[in-house]
N, C-alpha and C positions, 0 to 999 in steps of 0.2 A: 789541216791539223793532222799530226801523226797520231794514229789510233794506238791504243794500248795493246800490248801483245796478247793480253788476256782476251780483249775484245775480238782480236783477229783470229784467236785460236778457238778450237772446239772444246777447250777445257771447261769442265763443270766444277763449280766451287763446293766440293764436298765438305771442306772445313767449315763453311757457313751452315751447312745442313746439320752438322754434328752438334752445334751449339745448343739447340733446344734439347737434344738427347742428353747432353751433359748436365743441363739444369734439372731435367727430370730424374736422372740418376742420382744427383746430389740430394734431391728432395727425399727419395726413398731411402738413401743411406742415412740421413738424419732421423727419419721416422724409425728405422730399424735400430739405430743406436739408442733412441729414447725408450723404445719398447724393451730392448735388451737390458738397459740400466734399471728400468722399473722391475723387470723380472728378477734381476740380480738382487735388488734391494729387498724384494719379498722373500727370496730364497735365504738371504742373510738374516732377515727377521725370524723366519721359521727356524733357521739353524741355531740362532741364539737361544730359542726356547728348547730346541732338541738337545743342545749341549747340556742343559740342566737336567734332562731326564736320565735317571740312573737305571740300569737293567734290573729286572726282577731279582736276579740272584744276589744283587748288592744289598737288598733289604733284609736285615736280620733283626730279631728282637734283641735289645740291649740287655746284657747281663745285669747291669746296674741302671735302673730307670732314672736315677738322678743324673746320670751322664748326659741325658738329653738336654739338660739345662746348662751345659758348659759352652765352650766357644762355638761359633757358627760352623756347621758342618755342611758338606755337599747336600744340596736339596734332593729329596727323594719323592718320586711319584710312583704310587702303586699302579702299574700298567693294568688297565681293565680288560676283562673279557666280556663285560656287559654292564647291568645297572640296577636301581631301586627307589623307595620313598615313604609316609605320613599317618591320619585317623579321623573318624567321625563316630559319634555315638549312636547314629541311626542311619544305617546304610541305605535302607529303602527310601528314606525321605531326604537323602542328601542331594546336593546339587548334581546336575547331569555331568557325566564324564565326557571328555573330549578325546579324540583319537589322533595320534601322531604316528604315521606310518604303521597303522594297525596296533599301536600301543595305546592303552587307555589310562587316563589320569582323572582324578577328581578335580573339578573346577572350583577354585577357592579365591574369593576376593580378599583384599587387604582388611585387616582389623581397622575399625574406625577410631577417630579421636573422640574421646568423651569429655564433656565438661564435668568436673567433680561436683559442682553445685547441683547438677541434675542426676548424675549416675556415679555416686562416690565409691561403689563396690564393684570389683571385678573378680570373677570366679572362673577357674579353668582346671582341666585335668592335666596332670603331668604327662610328658612324652619322652620315653627313653629310646625310641627308634632312631637308628642312624642310617637306615637304608637309603634315604634321600641323597645323602652326600656321595655314596658310592655311585648312584645314578648320575649325578652331576659330573663326577670324575670320568665315568665312561663316556658321556656325551662330549665333554670338552676334549678329552684325549682322542676322540674320533673326529674332531674338527667341527663339532656342532655346538652352537650356542643354545643352552637349554631354553625351552619355553617357560613362561611364568608358571603354568600349571604343573610343571615338573619339579618345582622348587618349593620346599617347605623350610622356612628360615629356622624354625626351632630344631629341625633335624640337622641343619648345617652346624648349629651351635653344639648340640648334644652328641655329635659324632666324636668330638674331641674329649680328651681326659683333662681334668682340672685338679689342681693341688689344693683341695679343700680339707679342712680339719676332719679327721675321721672319728666316728663315734667309738667310745671305749667300752660301752655296755649294750647288750642286747635289749635291756629294759628301756634305754633311750636310743632307739635305732637310727635316728637322724640327727645330723648337725646342720645348722642353717647359717649361711653367710649372707649378709645384706650390706650393700654399700651403694654410693651414688657418685657419678662423675659427669663431666660435661660431655655432651653428645658430639661426635666428630662430624655428623652430617646435618645438624641444625644448631646454629649458634645460640639460639634462645632456649634450647632444651637440655635436659639432663637425662642420663641413662641410669636406671635403678636396677641393680642385679639382685636376684634371689638365687642362691646356690645351695643345693642339698647334696649330702653324701650319706649313703646307707651303711649300716654296720656289716662287717664281713666276719662270718664264722670260720673257724678252722676247718679244714677239709674233713677231718675225722668226725666233726660234729654235724656235718651236713646230712640231711635225711637221705635215705636210700632212694634211688631213682628207678622208675618204671618208664622207659623211653620207647616210644614206637616211632620208627623212621617210616614216613609215608612218602614214597618216591614215585614221581611221574616218569614212566618209561615209554610214553607214547612216541609216535614218529616225530613230533615237533621237538623232541628233546635230543635229537641226534647230533646237533652241532657241538663243536669242540668246547664251546663256552657254556654248555648245558650239562648233559648227563656225565661226560668225562670229568667235569669240574665237581659235579654232585658226588661222584664216587670218591674223589680225593678229599672232599669235605667230610663225607661219612667216615672215611678211614681215620681222619684226625679226631673226630668226635669219639669214635669207638675206642681209640687208643687211650683216651683220657677218662673212660668210665671205669669204675671200680668192680671188683669181683662180686660185691653185694648188689650191684645194679642189675636190672633185667632189661634186655634189649629184644625188641621185635622189629621185623622188617616187612612192610606191606608195600606192594607195588600195584600200580594201576595203569592200564592203557585201554585196549579194547575190552579187557576183562581185568578183574582184580585177583590177587593171590597173596597168601601169607608165605613169605620166603623163610622167615625165622619167627619163632614164637616163644617169647619170654625166656631166652637163654641167658646164662650168667655173663657178666662183663668180662669174666676171666677167660672165656672161650674166644679169644681174639682171633685165632687162626680160622675158626669156623665163620666168624663174623666177616673177616676179610675175604674169605672164599665166596661168601654170599654177595658181598659188594662187587667183587670182580665179575661175578656171573651176570650182573645186570646189563641189559641191552635195550635198545629203543625200537619201537615199531607199533603201528596201529593207531586208533583214535584215542580220545581222552575221556574217560568216565570218572571225573573227579569226585562227584557226589557219592557214588557207590564206594570209591576208594576210601573216602573219609569215614563213611559209616563202618567199613570193615576195620579201619584203624581204631576207631572208638571201641569196637568189640574186643580187639586185642588189648587195648589199654584197660578196659574193665575186667578182662579175664586175668590180667596180671597185676591188678590194682594193689598198691601198698598203702595201707591205712597210715595216715600221717606222713606219707612219703611224697616224693616229687614225681607225680604222674603227669606225663606230658607227651603230646604228639608233636613231632617236628616234620612239617610238610615241605617238601622240596620240589619245586615245579617252575615252569615258565609262566604259569597262570592261565594258559590257554586250555580251559577245561571243556570246551565244546558243549556247554550247557546254556540253556536260555536263561532269561532273567529270573524266571520262577525257580530254576535250579539254584541260582546264586542266593536267592532269598531263603530257600530251604536250608542251604549250608550255613547261613548266618544264624538262623533260628536253631539249628542243630548245635552249633558251638556255644551259643548262649545257654542252652539247656545243659549241655555236658559240663560246662565250667562250674555249674552249681553242684555237680556230683564230684568235683575235685579233679577232673581231667582237664588240663590246660592245653592250648594249641598255639604253637609258634609257626610262622611261615618263613621260608627262605626262598627268595627269588633268584632266577638265573636267566641269562640270555636276553635277547632283544628281538624286535621285529613284530612279535605277536603277543607281547607281554601285557597281562592284565594287572597292572599295579593297583588300580582302584579296588579290585576285588581282593587281592592278596592282603592288602593292608587292613581291610575291614574285618575279614574273618580272624586275623590274628588279634586285633584289638578286642573283638567281641569274645574271643576265646581266652582272655587273660594271658595272652602271650606277647611276644615281641616280633616285630617284622624286620627282617634283615634282607639285604641284597648282596650277593656274592659276585663281584666283578673280577676277581683274581684269586689266585692261591693265597696271596698275602692276606687278603681280606678274610679268607677262610681260616687262616691261622689266628687272626685277631678275634674272630667270632667264636671259634670252636676250641681254641687252646689258650690264648693269652687272657681272654675275658670270659672263660667258660663259666666260672662261678656266678658272675653277675648276669650272664645271659641265660643260664639254665635253672638257677635256684631263686625263687621268689622270696624277697624279704618282707614286702608289704604290698597289699593290693588296694585298689580304689583310692589312690592317693590324689587328693585335691588341694588346691591352694586358693585362698580367698584373701584379697587385700582391700582394705578400706582406706581411701585417701582422705587426708585432712583438708577440707575446703578453705581453711584459713591460711594454708601454706601452699597447696597445689591447686592450680586452676584447670589443668588438662592432663590426660594420660592416654597412652596407647600401648597395648600389649604387642610386642614384636614377635610375630609368628603365632603359632598355636591357633590358627584360624579355625580348624575343625576340632578343636579340643575345648571350646568355650562351653560353660555350663551356666544355668540359671542360678540366681542368688540363692534360691530356696533349695537347690540341689546339694549345696554344701553339707547341710545337716541331715540329708536323707540318705541313709545307709543302703537303700535299695537302688540308688543311682550308680551305674557302673562308671569307673574312671580308670586311669592308668595304673600299671603295676611297676614296682621297683625291685630289681634283683639285688643279690648280695654285693655290697660295695659299689653299686651304681651311683653315679653323680648325675644330677639334673640341674640345668641352668635355665632361668627365664629372665628376660629383660623387658622393662617397661620404659618407654620414652615419656618423660613428664615435663611439665612446664610450671615453674613457680609463679605464685601470685606476683604481679608487678612486671613480669617478663612478657615479651610479645608472643601471644599465643596464636593459634590458627582459627579459633572460633570466638566471636564476640560474646562477652559474658552477659548473663541475664541482668535486666534492669532491676528486677526485684529478687533479692537473695534471701535465703533463710536466715532467721535471727541468730541461729547458733554459729553462723559463719564468723561473727564478731567475737565469739566466745574464745578467750585466750587460755582456757584451762589446759589445753595441750598445744600451746603455741609453738613448741619446738619439735613436735612430732610431724613427720611427713606422712606416715601411714602406719597402719596396724595390720600385721600379717598373721594369718591363721593357716595351719596345715592340718589336714585330717587324713587318717590312714587306718587301714585294718591290718593288724599283725597277721602274718601268714597262719592260716588255720582258724581264724576268728572272723565272725560276721558282724562284730561290733567295733565301730571305729573309735580311735583315740584322737585327742586334740593336742596340738602344739601351738603356742602363740609367741609372737615377737613384735616389739615396736621398733620403728625405724625413725631415728632422729635426723634433723637437718644438718648433717655433717658431710658435705660434699668433699671429695678428694679430687685434686687436679689430675687430669688424665695421665700426665707424665709420671705421677707418683703412685698410680694404681699398680697392683701386683700383675704378674704375667698372666695368670688365669683370667683376670678381668679383661685385660687387653686382648687375649686370644678370643674370648667370647664376643667382644665387641667387633673384632675383625671378621669373625665368622658370620656374625649377624649382618654386618655391613655388606659382605659378599652376597649373602642371600637376598638382602633387600635390593641390591643393585641388579642381580639376576632377575628378580621379580619386577624390576622397573617400578619400584614403589613410588607412588605419587607423594609420599610424605618426606622424601629426601630432597634436600636442596639441589638444584640442577648443577651447581658448581662442584658438588661432591661426586667424584667418579673413580674409576679404577686406578687412575694415576695417584689420587690422594690416598687411596687405600694401600697401594704399594709403598707410598712414602711412609705411611704409618708403620709398615713392617720393617722397612729399611732403617727407621729410627730406633728400633729396638736394640738395646745394648747386648741382650742375650736372646737366644731363641731355642727352639727344639725342632725335632724332625717333623712334627705335625704342622708347625708354622711354616717350615720350608715347603712342605707339600701344598699347603694352602696358598703360599706365594706363587708357586708354579702354576696352579690352576687359575689364579687371578691373572697372571701374565697371559695365559692362553685365552681367557675370556676377553681381555683387553684387545688381543690380536684379532679375535673374531668379531668384536663389536666395534665397528668403525666410528660410532658416535662417542666412544669413551676412550 
């Protein structure tokens, strides 16, 4: 037989050896394409979010606030420089704090569901702090999904403005709005809203101010989002003070000093020069700085005026627990003498949120967090009257549910604001303060009798449950407050009838409050929300709005970011 030329030659079949190499090459080419397409999809997802973010310069206060309620505008996100948050009436006995990257927060569990037949009355202190929302914004825009302890749902709600009827007389300083609609996150529940708005005096009628700026100038404040932003915030506040107002400036680092002492608000050039002079360096002696600030406040005290310390720091006071407790006791004592304390947080990394919030609450002040210049404008210019001038103090709400109509209830948020039933009528019990024109919103999730609740009802019920005397009443609401300058509380009362409104028919303010609460509860991974309700459903609620405003646009952008960061939703 004639042999093949190939067999007779010394030719090596390299083409056959190349076959496995081609197969291996194709495999890695396919893998590369898959990885590249996944990366491209992720980049496009982030790009879709980024396209919605408007530069800081684009955010300006509208000349006409009503214009916010016109057609849908480009969504606005205040770009953060850092963060904030909440309250408890007993700092030393509160739950232990948890640390996240050296930032500390108070640990708070969810409010429980209560059977009306067993616990018909709920009592809590109001909360006008909005710092928690700024913190959430900082985290989300940094690509971090907030931890449950970093979220206070009531602060998510009360960060926003609401179009509630305004009081027309200082003699009746609050208006109250109450209504009910179906809950978006539980098919068998309703949401009850209590909305308050405080009276606003004309600027000429406001009391004169004695303001002490207490500024942390320690080495930890050197970052761009700390002392430089503090100085811009101080300049805003100083520009809005009147010639009749007194301003002092106290700084603390390794030592404390008085930079300005009770000078007139008219001396704006001098004030600005002192602000420009501030620099950072050294350790942090917060307790001694606070004591010196109180000395200045007492030296310039205005009887019947607005005497207040505004403390600006990252909260890293370099003091032990005993030092913190001493500070809490100090501010509790000084508030009785008429000197109030507000705290303003800056920065991240070593932030003591738990401590900052507590000393503000015990000092009859408000806790803020400044994460951007835009937030500084909102706090120290746009909402200056409500944030600086107290309308009423120790404001408490008590609601009694009718067991013949309501089977269960749960207060949404306000976990560290709860009070005992007997605290409501006790004027010695401290509670939250409301500033000029401030609005406050609280939501209860309730279940009507006959609907499917979460807890089995008692076998043996009180005889008055069958009493039909108030058959159409859902609840009876009481509000107690002390007018500014008084130590005796006054009482407001309001009954709520069973007249639920379909969600689609509720006003924009109610919808906004529900969406903010829904966002907070999702971030806190609330065990009381049905699993099928998630960020997608919340975004659908926003997209279904026929009108919106800039605040809702900002909320929507943050929800989009949270959904992107949370793969389970």
